[in-house]
VOPAGU-2260 file (C-alpha; in pm, 1 decimal, decimal comma):
REM VOPAGU-2260
SITE   aa  ch    i         X         Y         Z
SITE  MET   A    0   38494,9  -12800,5   11793,9
SITE  GLY   A    1   38238,6  -13048,4   11830,9
SITE  MET   A    2   37929,4  -13137,8   11618,5
SITE  SER   A    3   37570,4  -13013,7   11781,6
SITE  THR   A    4   37300,3  -13228,3   11700,1
SITE  THR   A    5   36904,4  -13138,4   11679,3
SITE  ARG   A    6   36651,3  -13388,5   11705,0
SITE  PHE   A    7   36376,5  -13356,0   11492,6
SITE  ARG   A    8   35995,5  -13335,5   11669,2
SITE  PRO   A    9   35740,0  -13350,3   11408,9
SITE  SER   A   10   35477,8  -13090,6   11480,5
SITE  ARG   A   11   35104,1  -13227,9   11551,4
SITE  ARG   A   12   34990,5  -13148,8   11183,7
SITE  PHE   A   13   35235,0  -13389,8   11028,1
SITE  TRP   A   14   35065,0  -13691,3   11224,9
SITE  PRO   A   15   34739,4  -13713,9   10989,5
SITE  VAL   A   16   35011,9  -13780,0   10675,1
SITE  CYS   A   17   35206,9  -14026,2   10880,4
SITE  ALA   A   18   34860,8  -14191,1   10936,3
SITE  ALA   A   19   34740,4  -14155,3   10585,2
SITE  LEU   A   20   35102,9  -14270,5   10447,7
SITE  ALA   A   21   35082,4  -14572,0   10685,4
SITE  VAL   A   22   34722,7  -14666,9   10554,4
SITE  VAL   A   23   34849,8  -14667,9   10201,0
SITE  VAL   A   24   35139,3  -14885,0   10263,7
SITE  ALA   A   25   34908,0  -15140,9   10433,7
SITE  VAL   A   26   34684,2  -15165,8   10160,7
SITE  ALA   A   27   34966,3  -15200,5    9890,4
SITE  GLY   A   28   35115,0  -15454,0   10147,3
SITE  CYS   A   29   34801,2  -15669,4   10151,7
SITE  SER   A   30   34689,5  -15599,7    9816,4
SITE  SER   A   31   34643,4  -15916,1    9661,8
SITE  THR   A   32   34444,4  -16042,5    9953,3
SITE  GLY   A   33   34226,3  -15712,9    9983,0
SITE  GLY   A   34   34149,2  -15758,2    9594,1
SITE  ARG   A   35   34022,4  -16128,9    9585,5
SITE  ARG   A   36   33824,1  -16022,2    9914,1
SITE  ALA   A   37   33688,9  -15718,3    9728,6
SITE  GLU   A   38   33642,8  -15932,7    9404,5
SITE  GLN   A   39   33434,0  -16178,1    9563,4
SITE  ALA   A   40   33226,7  -15927,3    9757,5
SITE  ARG   A   41   33133,9  -15779,7    9431,0
SITE  ALA   A   42   33072,8  -16113,1    9280,4
SITE  LYS   A   43   32816,3  -16184,4    9606,0
SITE  ALA   A   44   32640,7  -15898,7    9540,5
SITE  ALA   A   45   32593,5  -15951,4    9192,3
SITE  ALA   A   46   32447,7  -16284,3    9212,6
SITE  ALA   A   47   32233,5  -16160,1    9516,0
SITE  ALA   A   48   32080,9  -15909,5    9302,3
SITE  GLY   A   49   32025,0  -16150,0    8983,8
SITE  GLY   A   50   32285,5  -16035,7    8781,8
SITE  ALA   A   51   32540,9  -16324,7    8858,7
SITE  VAL   A   52   32600,7  -16322,6    8439,6
SITE  THR   A   53   32620,1  -16056,4    8194,1
SITE  THR   A   54   32513,3  -16238,2    7902,8
SITE  PRO   A   55   32223,3  -16093,3    7656,5
SITE  ARG   A   56   31854,2  -16138,1    7793,2
SITE  TRP   A   57   31794,1  -16428,5    7565,8
SITE  LYS   A   58   31465,9  -16615,9    7523,4
SITE  VAL   A   59   31413,4  -16959,8    7565,2
SITE  ALA   A   60   31068,7  -17184,3    7527,0
SITE  MET   A   61   31008,6  -17505,7    7703,5
SITE  VAL   A   62   30713,6  -17719,1    7506,6
SITE  THR   A   63   30614,5  -18045,6    7684,9
SITE  HIS   A   64   30323,2  -18291,5    7587,5
SITE  ALA   A   65   30220,5  -18275,3    7985,5
SITE  GLY   A   66   29838,3  -18326,1    8053,8
SITE  ALA   A   67   29663,9  -18081,5    8300,5
SITE  GLY   A   68   29771,9  -18113,4    8667,9
SITE  ASP   A   69   30044,3  -18352,8    8657,2
SITE  ALA   A   70   30292,1  -18222,0    8951,8
SITE  PHE   A   71   30559,9  -18411,5    8783,2
SITE  TRP   A   72   30578,8  -18107,3    8553,1
SITE  ASP   A   73   30581,2  -17865,7    8778,4
SITE  THR   A   74   30904,5  -17977,2    8910,2
SITE  VAL   A   75   31062,5  -17998,9    8560,1
SITE  ARG   A   76   30934,1  -17641,9    8540,4
SITE  LYS   A   77   31063,4  -17529,0    8859,4
SITE  GLY   A   78   31398,9  -17636,5    8765,6
SITE  ALA   A   79   31386,3  -17474,0    8422,5
SITE  GLU   A   80   31283,1  -17128,0    8603,3
SITE  GLN   A   81   31544,8  -17144,6    8850,7
SITE  ALA   A   82   31818,5  -17180,8    8572,9
SITE  ALA   A   83   31634,2  -16924,0    8392,4
SITE  ALA   A   84   31702,2  -16690,8    8661,5
SITE  LYS   A   85   32052,6  -16771,5    8720,5
SITE  ASP   A   86   32100,8  -16732,1    8350,8
SITE  ASN   A   87   31959,9  -16413,0    8248,1
SITE  ILE   A   88   31719,6  -16590,7    8053,2
SITE  THR   A   89   31332,8  -16546,7    7992,3
SITE  PHE   A   90   31190,4  -16846,2    8007,4
SITE  LEU   A   91   30858,2  -16945,6    7830,7
SITE  TYR   A   92   30659,0  -17277,0    7901,5
SITE  SER   A   93   30358,8  -17414,3    7752,8
SITE  ASN   A   94   30226,0  -17764,5    7729,2
SITE  ASP   A   95   29928,1  -18003,6    7539,2
SITE  ALA   A   96   29885,3  -18352,7    7572,6
SITE  GLN   A   97   29728,7  -18371,8    7238,0
SITE  THR   A   98   30014,6  -18410,2    6995,6
SITE  GLN   A   99   29895,6  -18194,3    6720,1
SITE  ASN   A  100   29844,2  -17907,0    6994,0
SITE  GLN   A  101   30205,3  -17967,4    7106,5
SITE  VAL   A  102   30310,2  -17930,4    6713,7
SITE  GLN   A  103   30131,6  -17574,5    6727,1
SITE  LEU   A  104   30314,8  -17465,7    7029,0
SITE  VAL   A  105   30650,4  -17521,7    6920,6
SITE  GLN   A  106   30561,9  -17356,1    6594,9
SITE  ALA   A  107   30444,5  -17071,7    6804,6
SITE  ALA   A  108   30749,1  -17045,2    6982,9
SITE  ILE   A  109   30943,2  -17040,0    6668,5
SITE  ASP   A  110   30738,9  -16772,8    6536,1
SITE  GLN   A  111   30841,2  -16558,9    6828,6
SITE  LYS   A  112   31208,8  -16621,6    6727,1
SITE  VAL   A  113   31324,3  -16791,9    7049,2
SITE  ASP   A  114   31688,7  -16801,1    7117,6
SITE  GLY   A  115   31621,0  -17160,3    7246,5
SITE  LEU   A  116   31384,9  -17488,0    7229,6
SITE  LEU   A  117   31332,5  -17736,8    7464,8
SITE  VAL   A  118   31077,2  -17988,0    7354,7
SITE  THR   A  119   30975,4  -18379,9    7498,6
SITE  LEU   A  120   30924,3  -18617,2    7201,2
SITE  ALA   A  121   30659,5  -18845,9    7373,8
SITE  LYS   A  122   30491,0  -18946,6    7019,9
SITE  GLY   A  123   30800,7  -18932,2    6821,5
SITE  ASP   A  124   30805,0  -18889,9    6452,6
SITE  ALA   A  125   30524,3  -18638,4    6507,0
SITE  LEU   A  126   30711,1  -18310,5    6576,9
SITE  ALA   A  127   30976,0  -18430,5    6323,3
SITE  ASP   A  128   30855,2  -18159,1    6042,7
SITE  VAL   A  129   30844,3  -17866,3    6303,1
SITE  LEU   A  130   31152,1  -17932,7    6444,4
SITE  GLY   A  131   31303,0  -17937,5    6122,1
SITE  LYS   A  132   31142,2  -17582,8    6112,2
SITE  ALA   A  133   31331,8  -17481,6    6396,0
SITE  LYS   A  134   31659,1  -17592,6    6291,4
SITE  ALA   A  135   31595,4  -17373,8    5965,8
SITE  ALA   A  136   31553,4  -17081,5    6151,6
SITE  GLY   A  137   31845,7  -17122,6    6368,5
SITE  ILE   A  138   31697,4  -17192,4    6667,1
SITE  PRO   A  139   31931,8  -17458,9    6903,8
SITE  VAL   A  140   31689,8  -17773,1    7011,4
SITE  ILE   A  141   31743,4  -17988,3    7347,6
SITE  THR   A  142   31511,3  -18283,1    7406,9
SITE  ILE   A  143   31419,9  -18340,2    7727,1
SITE  ASN   A  144   31252,8  -18644,0    7916,3
SITE  SER   A  145   31112,9  -18846,1    7649,9
SITE  GLY   A  146   31215,2  -18888,5    7267,0
SITE  GLN   A  147   31570,7  -19031,8    7322,9
SITE  GLU   A  148   31590,3  -19228,9    7034,0
SITE  TYR   A  149   31450,5  -18959,3    6818,9
SITE  SER   A  150   31656,9  -18667,6    6967,8
SITE  ALA   A  151   31947,8  -18658,6    6712,0
SITE  LYS   A  152   31713,8  -18787,2    6422,6
SITE  PHE   A  153   31562,6  -18446,0    6450,6
SITE  GLY   A  154   31874,7  -18241,4    6473,7
SITE  ALA   A  155   31834,7  -18177,9    6847,7
SITE  LEU   A  156   32175,5  -18110,7    7025,8
SITE  THR   A  157   32133,9  -18334,5    7297,3
SITE  HIS   A  158   31907,5  -18500,7    7512,8
SITE  ILE   A  159   31844,7  -18479,1    7862,6
SITE  GLY   A  160   31649,0  -18768,5    8087,4
SITE  GLN   A  161   31646,7  -19090,6    8158,6
SITE  ASP   A  162   31729,1  -19413,2    7932,6
SITE  GLU   A  163   31347,7  -19547,6    7951,5
SITE  SER   A  164   31492,2  -19888,2    7883,0
SITE  THR   A  165   31784,2  -19872,7    8117,7
SITE  ALA   A  166   31515,7  -19741,3    8387,0
SITE  GLY   A  167   31290,1  -20044,7    8323,7
SITE  GLN   A  168   31564,5  -20290,4    8340,3
SITE  ALA   A  169   31665,2  -20127,4    8713,4
SITE  ALA   A  170   31293,3  -20155,9    8835,3
SITE  GLY   A  171   31292,1  -20510,7    8708,3
SITE  ALA   A  172   31586,6  -20617,2    8885,0
SITE  GLU   A  173   31473,8  -20466,4    9205,5
SITE  LEU   A  174   31177,9  -20675,8    9133,1
SITE  ALA   A  175   31358,0  -20942,6    9114,3
SITE  ALA   A  176   31555,9  -20879,8    9412,5
SITE  ARG   A  177   31265,9  -20833,5    9622,4
SITE  GLY   A  178   31158,5  -21168,2    9510,6
SITE  ARG   A  179   30817,8  -21032,3    9357,8
SITE  LYS   A  180   30660,1  -21345,5    9169,0
SITE  SER   A  181   30389,6  -21202,2    8929,0
SITE  VAL   A  182   30365,5  -20816,5    8848,2
SITE  LEU   A  183   30120,9  -20609,0    8664,6
SITE  CYS   A  184   30280,3  -20281,0    8480,8
SITE  VAL   A  185   30004,3  -20049,4    8391,3
SITE  ILE   A  186   30054,5  -19830,2    8129,4
SITE  HIS   A  187   29827,6  -19535,4    8141,0
SITE  GLU   A  188   29881,6  -19356,2    7820,5
SITE  GLN   A  189   29880,1  -19572,8    7509,2
SITE  GLY   A  190   30122,6  -19511,0    7244,6
SITE  ASN   A  191   30357,9  -19340,5    7480,3
SITE  VAL   A  192   30676,7  -19489,0    7339,5
SITE  GLY   A  193   30864,6  -19397,1    7696,4
SITE  GLN   A  194   30629,2  -19591,4    7909,3
SITE  GLU   A  195   30634,4  -19891,5    7673,0
SITE  GLN   A  196   30992,6  -19903,7    7723,6
SITE  ARG   A  197   30967,6  -19897,7    8090,0
SITE  CYS   A  198   30775,8  -20190,1    8101,2
SITE  GLY   A  199   30969,6  -20371,0    7874,6
SITE  GLY   A  200   31254,3  -20330,9    8038,9
SITE  ALA   A  201   31138,2  -20416,6    8364,5
SITE  ARG   A  202   30981,2  -20738,3    8174,7
SITE  SER   A  203   31334,5  -20854,0    8099,2
SITE  LYS   A  204   31481,0  -20815,5    8435,4
SITE  ALA   A  205   31167,5  -20898,3    8681,7
SITE  GLY   A  206   31223,9  -21274,6    8644,8
SITE  GLY   A  207   30849,3  -21384,8    8721,3
SITE  ALA   A  208   30526,5  -21354,7    8562,8
SITE  PHE   A  209   30479,9  -21036,3    8382,9
SITE  GLN   A  210   30139,3  -20864,4    8274,5
SITE  VAL   A  211   30041,9  -20527,0    8102,0
SITE  LEU   A  212   29750,0  -20323,2    8179,4
SITE  TYR   A  213   29669,1  -20061,4    7957,7
SITE  VAL   A  214   29445,0  -19767,6    8144,0
SITE  ASP   A  215   29322,1  -19421,2    8061,1
SITE  GLY   A  216   29534,3  -19194,2    8281,9
SITE  VAL   A  217   29347,8  -18917,6    8221,9
SITE  ASN   A  218   29037,3  -19103,4    8393,7
SITE  MET   A  219   29168,5  -19178,1    8712,5
SITE  PRO   A  220   28833,5  -19314,1    8852,5
SITE  ASP   A  221   28809,9  -19563,3    8555,3
SITE  ALA   A  222   29178,3  -19663,3    8594,8
SITE  ARG   A  223   29126,8  -19716,6    8955,0
SITE  ALA   A  224   28831,3  -19980,1    8885,0
SITE  ALA   A  225   29045,8  -20158,2    8575,1
SITE  VAL   A  226   29352,9  -20213,1    8784,3
SITE  ALA   A  227   29112,0  -20312,9    9043,0
SITE  ALA   A  228   28926,4  -20544,4    8862,8
SITE  LYS   A  229   29214,8  -20700,4    8725,3
SITE  LEU   A  230   29343,4  -20801,4    9106,8
SITE  GLN   A  231   29024,8  -20914,0    9195,8
SITE  ALA   A  232   29048,3  -21126,2    8885,8
SITE  ASP   A  233   29412,4  -21260,6    8883,3
SITE  PRO   A  234   29482,3  -21344,8    9271,1
SITE  ALA   A  235   29870,6  -21456,3    9174,5
SITE  ILE   A  236   29939,6  -21094,1    9094,4
SITE  ASP   A  237   30149,1  -20990,6    9415,4
SITE  THR   A  238   30286,0  -20674,8    9260,2
SITE  VAL   A  239   30178,0  -20358,5    9062,3
SITE  LEU   A  240   30402,9  -20113,5    8899,0
SITE  THR   A  241   30284,5  -19806,7    8812,6
SITE  LEU   A  242   30487,3  -19531,4    8615,4
SITE  SER   A  243   30384,3  -19193,1    8729,9
SITE  GLY   A  244   30339,4  -19031,4    9060,9
SITE  PRO   A  245   29968,8  -18959,2    9022,3
SITE  MET   A  246   29922,6  -19305,5    8908,4
SITE  ALA   A  247   30118,7  -19447,5    9190,0
SITE  ALA   A  248   29827,1  -19282,1    9427,0
SITE  THR   A  249   29560,4  -19449,0    9217,1
SITE  GLY   A  250   29725,3  -19797,0    9218,9
SITE  LEU   A  251   29736,8  -19760,7    9586,5
SITE  GLN   A  252   29376,3  -19679,3    9605,4
SITE  ALA   A  253   29302,0  -19983,3    9356,2
SITE  VAL   A  254   29490,0  -20209,6    9585,0
SITE  GLN   A  255   29275,3  -20114,6    9922,6
SITE  ASP   A  256   28956,9  -20160,6    9685,7
SITE  ALA   A  257   29089,7  -20546,3    9589,8
SITE  ARG   A  258   29144,9  -20641,1    9976,5
SITE  ARG   A  259   29451,1  -20823,7    9936,5
SITE  PRO   A  260   29797,4  -20815,2   10012,2
SITE  VAL   A  261   29991,6  -20617,8    9699,0
SITE  GLU   A  262   30304,3  -20449,9    9663,4
SITE  LEU   A  263   30288,5  -20113,7    9463,1
SITE  ASP   A  264   30620,2  -20008,1    9300,6
SITE  THR   A  265   30638,1  -19700,1    9100,1
SITE  PHE   A  266   30824,8  -19483,8    8849,2
SITE  ASP   A  267   30867,6  -19108,2    8935,2
SITE  LEU   A  268   30771,9  -18922,6    9289,1
SITE  GLY   A  269   30517,3  -18714,8    9457,0
SITE  GLN   A  270   30408,7  -18652,2    9801,4
SITE  ALA   A  271   30169,1  -18958,8    9784,7
SITE  VAL   A  272   30462,7  -19184,7    9690,1
SITE  VAL   A  273   30704,1  -19016,2    9934,1
SITE  ALA   A  274   30439,0  -19104,2   10202,8
SITE  GLY   A  275   30395,2  -19469,0   10076,9
SITE  LEU   A  276   30748,4  -19502,6   10110,0
SITE  LYS   A  277   30781,7  -19416,4   10488,2
SITE  SER   A  278   30446,8  -19611,2   10567,2
SITE  GLY   A  279   30573,3  -19905,4   10391,5
SITE  SER   A  280   30263,2  -19937,6   10107,3
SITE  VAL   A  281   30516,1  -19862,6    9841,2
SITE  GLY   A  282   30793,9  -20059,5    9786,7
SITE  PHE   A  283   31019,0  -19870,1    9618,4
SITE  ALA   A  284   31025,7  -19557,6    9335,1
SITE  VAL   A  285   31238,6  -19523,7    8985,8
SITE  ASP   A  286   31325,4  -19125,7    9011,0
SITE  GLN   A  287   31411,0  -18984,0    8705,4
SITE  GLN   A  288   31518,6  -18667,3    8852,6
SITE  PRO   A  289   31246,9  -18427,3    8674,9
SITE  TYR   A  290   31419,7  -18109,7    8832,4
SITE  LEU   A  291   31734,2  -18162,4    8682,0
SITE  GLN   A  292   31578,2  -18213,2    8333,4
SITE  GLY   A  293   31414,3  -17869,6    8354,8
SITE  TYR   A  294   31732,4  -17688,3    8500,9
SITE  GLU   A  295   32017,3  -17863,7    8295,2
SITE  GLY   A  296   31774,7  -17820,9    7984,9
SITE  VAL   A  297   31796,2  -17443,1    8019,9
SITE  ASP   A  298   32131,8  -17409,2    8153,4
SITE  LEU   A  299   32296,7  -17594,3    7875,1
SITE  LEU   A  300   32116,4  -17387,0    7593,6
SITE  TRP   A  301   32299,2  -17104,4    7800,3
SITE  LEU   A  302   32615,4  -17220,4    7801,3
SITE  TYR   A  303   32584,3  -17339,3    7412,6
SITE  ARG   A  304   32490,7  -16972,1    7331,7
SITE  SER   A  305   32773,7  -16789,1    7583,2
SITE  ASN   A  306   33038,2  -17025,3    7507,9
SITE  LEU   A  307   32932,8  -17296,0    7268,7
SITE  ASP   A  308   32974,9  -17601,0    7539,1
SITE  MET   A  309   32756,1  -17895,3    7509,1
SITE  LEU   A  310   32745,4  -18201,6    7698,5
SITE  GLY   A  311   32711,5  -18565,1    7632,1
SITE  GLY   A  312   32947,2  -18606,7    7351,5
SITE  GLY   A  313   32668,0  -18708,6    7100,0
SITE  LYS   A  314   32510,7  -18933,8    7386,8
SITE  PRO   A  315   32208,8  -18858,3    7617,9
SITE  VAL   A  316   32251,9  -18657,9    7947,9
SITE  LEU   A  317   32104,2  -18901,3    8186,9
SITE  THR   A  318   31930,6  -18795,2    8504,2
SITE  GLY   A  319   31819,7  -19139,1    8618,9
SITE  PRO   A  320   31734,2  -19388,9    8730,2
SITE  GLN   A  321   31766,1  -19359,0    9087,4
SITE  ILE   A  322   31605,2  -19651,5    9283,4
SITE  LEU   A  323   31437,1  -19482,5    9625,7
SITE  THR   A  324   31327,0  -19678,7    9936,8
SITE  ARG   A  325   31180,1  -19631,1   10241,8
SITE  ASN   A  326   31530,9  -19540,9   10385,8
SITE  ASP   A  327   31540,9  -19229,1   10158,0
SITE  ALA   A  328   31167,0  -19151,8   10275,7
SITE  ASP   A  329   31278,7  -18868,4   10552,4
SITE  ALA   A  330   31511,9  -18702,0   10320,4
SITE  LEU   A  331   31305,1  -18692,7   10036,4
SITE  ALA   A  332   30997,3  -18554,7   10221,8
SITE  GLU   A  333   31154,3  -18222,6   10270,1
SITE  TYR   A  334   31246,4  -18187,1    9861,4
SITE  VAL   A  335   30932,5  -18307,4    9749,6
SITE  ALA   A  336   30778,5  -18052,1    9996,6
SITE  ARG   A  337   30949,6  -17753,9    9821,2
SITE  GLY   A  338   30885,9  -17860,5    9461,9
SITE  THR   A  339   31228,3  -17994,2    9345,7
SITE  ARG   A  340   31191,1  -18373,7    9369,4
């Protein structure tokens, strides 16, 4: 007797079950890829919402020796603020060109029990005592911009900035390469160690005649008049070397007042400097990348608090020097306009 066979015909009610099983199998078959994509999507969404890190809401203070209206420090501050937003940090900024007032601002940050402190040391030993109090309070300190030689001595974790003597030497080498014969280096803040080091480094490599002129950087009209008078009194000077972006703008005015061909070169950037590079009225600029000083200062404090990390191996973390010329002007203009260079 032969065997009869019956063909199974699933009812319509069975098809949704099959479809559901197919989806489960498909998802299981690509779970590793799908998981990665989902994880990446979650990370992207968290970053867009400002929640890229899950560390506590720490508080970091920055106290600088900046005077009023100096755009250089706006760039430092912007870098710090952007790093703070990324790192879930409350960022406090204060500044005063008077050293004793800066000391008081550092003390105020200590009194607020901040979780980290960034400070400039333009006048060196003046901040020794108050930074000792920060160390005693268990507040990690990083120095930025100026005072590299004092940083470790005062108990800072590291220093972020450019070595001013090295930067000065880079400027001097560039002056020599450009064939400049007689340089006037303009110091606009007497007693500022970094400015002395810049001129000293430039003198060591420039190769020609080299003079230093002290002016009052707080009073730009007087500074302009002093530079112009020096150029008129000494016709051998063929180059003015200024030490900041604002002073470069004043130096350009002084060169125009002197009414003779003199090249102006400078440290640091600014809109007037970039415009001068583009037009040729500024020969070169030595940039220390201030945005990086603010950004890396905050970011390193976050890394230290969250993972006990520290860059530099006991040596400074250098952000310069970078020699910029007319060839860089077009690209720089965009970044200077947005306040990051």
